[in-house]
C-alpha positions, 0 to 999 in steps of 0.5 A: 393208579399206583398202590403199595404191595399191601394195598394190592394184596388187600384187593386180592383178598377182597376178590378171593373172598367173593369166590371161596364159599361158592367154590367149596359149595360146588364140591357137592354138585354133580353139575360141574359142566366139565370140558377139555382144552388142550388134551383129554386130561386138561379140564375146565369147568363152568366154575373155573369160568365163573370164578375168573369172571368174578375175580375180573369184575372185582379187580376192574371195579377196584382198579380199572386201569390195571391189566389182567391175564387169566387162565380162562382167557381174561386179557386186559391191557394195563394202563397203570403198569400193574398187571394181575395174573389169575388162575381161578382153579389151579388143580381143576382135575383135583376139584372135579374128582373131589380131591384136595390140592386145588386153589385160587391163585392171584398175583399182582406184578409190575415191570415183570416183578411180582408185588403181591400174591395170594393163594387160597386152599379152600379145603384146608381154609389156608390163605397163603400170601406175600408182598415183595419185601414183606415176607410170606404168611399163612393165616397170619403165621410167618412162613419159612422154607425148610433147611435139609442138610442134603438132597438125599433128605429132601421131599420133592414135589413135581407135576406132569404135563397134559401132553402124553409125549412130554409126560413120557420125558418127565417119567424118564427124568423122574427115574434119575431124580427118585434115587437121589432124594428122600421121596417124591410127592405129586399133589396136582396143583402148582400154586399149592406145590409152591406154598408147600415149599414156602411152608417147609412141608416139602423141600423142593418142587420142579415141573415143566410146561407151566404157565405164568398163572400157575406160578406167579403167586406161588413163586413170590410166596416161596421167595418171601419165605426164604426159598429160591425160584429158578425159571428155566421155561424159556429154555424148555426147562422146568420151573424150580422152587426150593430150599437154598440148601438143595436147589443147586443139587436138584438142578444138577440132577435135572441137567440144569444150572442157575 
């Protein structure tokens, strides 16, 4: 079942519309049914699982031949060539603690290339979206990355692993990055970190130990806003999203290159 990128984005919008309000309402309940996964800080809630199941129901109803990969275990093989990559709540710790910075992330890709992307920030009611070659937008307003003249002027976002030994390595690297940039921000959700780059709110973002569902949607939104993404995860490196003006300088400090 073929479809244009815009048609795929419309499907993502309809799926997200089914779960945004319940996610907002869940902030006011004390019965979140929190569990841990890979470590004591890697959290999952009943709401994560309900959102993923609901998104899967909508996507399979509208596009039954598409594949689906979800953070909470959804795994459907594609017969159409299109695969959906979903993170029901990116930033679950923020959600559990009633902090901003969590989102719903949905991307559609084919042959390894993202075609459509949607990241919804329920707290700020911001819908970030992009289609391949069609630009990136937030609530209908076109997005464009920032243009700092040098890395020393850049606000850089980052995040940390759930595993203590990796966090220690990341902390050591941060001591090299911090003196070379204007400041560091840690928001707690990779999808919205990417959207912050796309919107020019921060100038770059880097993080290790990310999964496809963390960044599939956000990466396309960054690129369609004029930014650059560099995925070094296969070499145990970070995923980087940045303004073109600072990406190479940041990679140098991180000990990497494009």
